[in-house]
N, C-alpha and C positions, 0 to 999 in steps of 0.2 A: 306533450299533449296539453293543452288548456282545459281545465274545467271550471264552471262559473257556479260559484258558491254565496250565499248570503254571509253577512258580517255575523249573524246570531250563530250560523254554523261553523263558521270560524271560531267564534269563540268558545263554542261547547265544546269542539273536537279538534282544537289547535295540536295537539301532540301525533293524533293521527295523519292531519294534515303535513305536517313538518317530517313525519316519518317517509312521508311519499314523496314530498320534494326531495329529500336527503337519498332517499335509495333510488326513486324510478325516475329523477331528473323531470316530475311531474310540474305544472305549474298551475295556480289558481286564480281565477281573477276574482275579487273580492267586490260583491255588490251590497247598497244599502239603498232599499226600495226601488231595486230593480236598475237602478245607477251603478255604473262601475265607480269603485272609489280606491281602489289597490289592488297590488297584484304581488302574489308571494310566488316566487321564482329562486332556483339555486342559487346559493352565493358561488361566485367564482373564486377558486381558491388560486393558490400560486403555482398549483401543479398544472391547471387548467391552461393557465396565463401562460407560463414557461414551453409548455407543450404548443400550444398555438403559435408561438414567437419562434420556435424551432422548426415548425411547419413551416411558417412566411420565409424564414431563412433560406431553408433547404428549398423554395421554389423560388425564390429571386432569380434574375439573370444574373449570369456569371458578369464580373467587371473584367474589362479589357485592359491591359496595362497601357498606361499611356505617356509614359516615359520620355519616348523617343517621336513624340507629337508636339508640334509647335501649338500655340493657343489659337491662331489663325485655323490650323486644321482641327482641331476639337471643336471650334464653334461650326466649320461646315461640316463636321460629321453629324453634330446634333441638328442640323438643319435637315438632315436627310429623313 
């Protein structure tokens, strides 16, 4: 969920906004004179990156053994 806040609000209540980002996966769009200037978002940790990588690996199509195929057969198979 993205909430828009002013730079002054961010400066005044930084701890509160950091706690919200850390615990609730909240995002804040920081504005100055009603113009967006920055975004405060959760940092992506190694755990999140690893978990996402494992999900991608699990959903990847399985590879077929190609030891018995010739190069020409592999090329033709790729064209299908």
